[in-house]
C-alpha positions, 0 to 999 in steps of 0.5 A: 650802986648795986645797993642803991639799986636793989629791988627797983624795976628797970625801966626802958630807959635804965643806965647800965655802967659798964667798964671800958675793958670789958670785952664784946663778943668779938673780944674788943672792948669799947676802950679800942674804940676810942682815938689814941689822943697822943697817938703821934706826940711828935706830929702834933709838936711839929704841927703846932710849931709850924702854925707858930711859925705860920702865924709869924708870917701872917703877922710879917707878910700879910695885911691887917684886913687880910691876916684877919680874914685868914685867921677868922677862917683858918682858926676860928672856923667862922663863915665867909657869910659872916665876915663879909658885913665886917668889911663891907664885902661879899661872901666871894671876896671874903673867900679870895682873900682867904685864898690869896693869904693862904698861897700868900703864907704857903710861899713865904713858909717855903722861903722860911728856913725855919719852917723848912728845917721842921717840915717834910718838904723838899729839903726839910727834916727827912731821915 
């Protein structure tokens, strides 16, 4: 890189490469500011298992419409305003259906032995 830039003038938008391990004046490296994706692998595994159980419970206990609305908001992050026209209902009605579905899934999860086994709710996996 140095050979290729020898003799060039630096401009206002010059790019300077620096190692992530390079330290600033406070002794912190650039890498210190990066989030550790695997900071809690056990927590991530538990959360994934919980989501799989909630999906199973949704398939068992929610109507097709309510399940689709729940999935579209909860997993796809779609706006209520965008979902309403697909079902001929207002965004407010979409929000009410989503809230009702979330409460129903929470109630069913509290009764599900597998969910309770891996969760920190009363009687769950507490050490």
